[in-house]
C-alpha positions as CSV (number, residue, x, y, z in Angstrom):
1,M,116.3,101.3,121.8
2,V,113.2,102.9,123.4
3,E,110.6,101.5,125.9
4,V,107.1,102.0,124.7
5,T,104.0,101.6,126.8
6,L,100.7,100.6,125.1
7,W,97.2,101.3,126.3
8,G,95.1,98.2,127.3
9,S,93.3,97.4,124.0
10,L,96.5,97.8,122.0
11,S,98.5,95.6,124.4
12,T,96.0,92.8,123.9
13,V,97.0,92.6,120.2
14,A,100.7,92.9,121.1
15,G,101.1,89.6,123.0
16,G,99.4,90.9,126.2
17,K,102.3,93.0,127.2
18,A,102.0,96.7,128.0
19,K,105.7,97.5,127.7
20,H,107.9,96.8,124.7
21,D,111.5,97.6,123.9
22,I,111.8,98.6,120.3
23,E,114.8,99.7,118.3
24,A,113.4,102.8,116.5
25,K,114.7,106.3,115.7
26,D,111.3,107.9,115.0
27,I,107.6,107.3,115.2
28,R,107.3,106.0,111.6
29,E,109.9,103.3,112.3
30,L,108.3,102.5,115.7
31,F,104.9,101.9,114.0
32,R,106.6,99.8,111.2
33,K,108.5,97.6,113.7
34,L,105.4,97.1,115.9
35,A,103.3,96.1,112.9
36,E,106.0,93.6,111.8
37,Q,106.2,92.0,115.2
38,Y,102.4,92.2,115.9
39,P,100.3,92.3,112.7
40,G,97.2,92.9,114.8
41,I,98.4,96.4,115.5
42,E,98.3,97.5,111.9
43,P,94.5,98.2,111.8
44,W,94.9,100.4,114.9
45,I,97.8,102.3,113.3
46,D,95.6,102.8,110.2
47,R,92.8,104.2,112.4
48,G,95.2,106.5,114.2
49,I,97.4,106.3,117.2
50,A,98.7,109.3,119.2
51,V,102.2,109.1,120.6
52,A,103.1,110.8,123.9
53,I,106.8,111.6,124.3
54,D,107.7,113.0,127.7
55,G,104.1,114.3,128.1
56,T,103.8,115.9,124.7
57,I,101.3,114.3,122.4
58,Y,102.0,113.9,118.6
59,R,99.2,112.8,116.2
60,D,100.6,113.1,112.7
61,T,104.3,113.8,113.2
62,W,105.6,110.5,112.1
63,S,109.1,111.9,111.6
64,K,109.4,113.0,115.2
65,E,112.6,111.5,116.7
66,L,112.4,109.2,119.8
67,P,114.9,110.1,122.4
68,P,116.4,107.0,123.9
69,E,115.5,107.8,127.5
70,A,112.1,109.3,126.8
71,E,108.9,108.2,128.4
72,I,106.8,107.0,125.4
73,F,103.1,106.0,125.4
74,L,100.9,105.0,122.6
75,L,97.4,106.2,123.1
76,P,94.1,106.1,121.2
77,R,93.8,109.1,118.9
78,L,91.5,111.7,120.2
79,A,89.4,114.0,118.1
80,G,89.9,117.7,118.4
81,G,92.5,120.3,117.8
């Protein structure tokens, strides 16, 4: 189980909560489970969400494993390289 913190606009479509405990082994599973629980998140996932794991930002690495004790934030996807 990992604790995930959502940015303001995303937390609004996720029941108004900023922090969520999710049973997920990687980013792909995290997005899938969030979309199952909160269907309003799916359009945001389709547009692109960045995931920060212990301060490192991942944009397209959906197979990245989520360490159980990691600090995980979902952020709006930023343009650039």
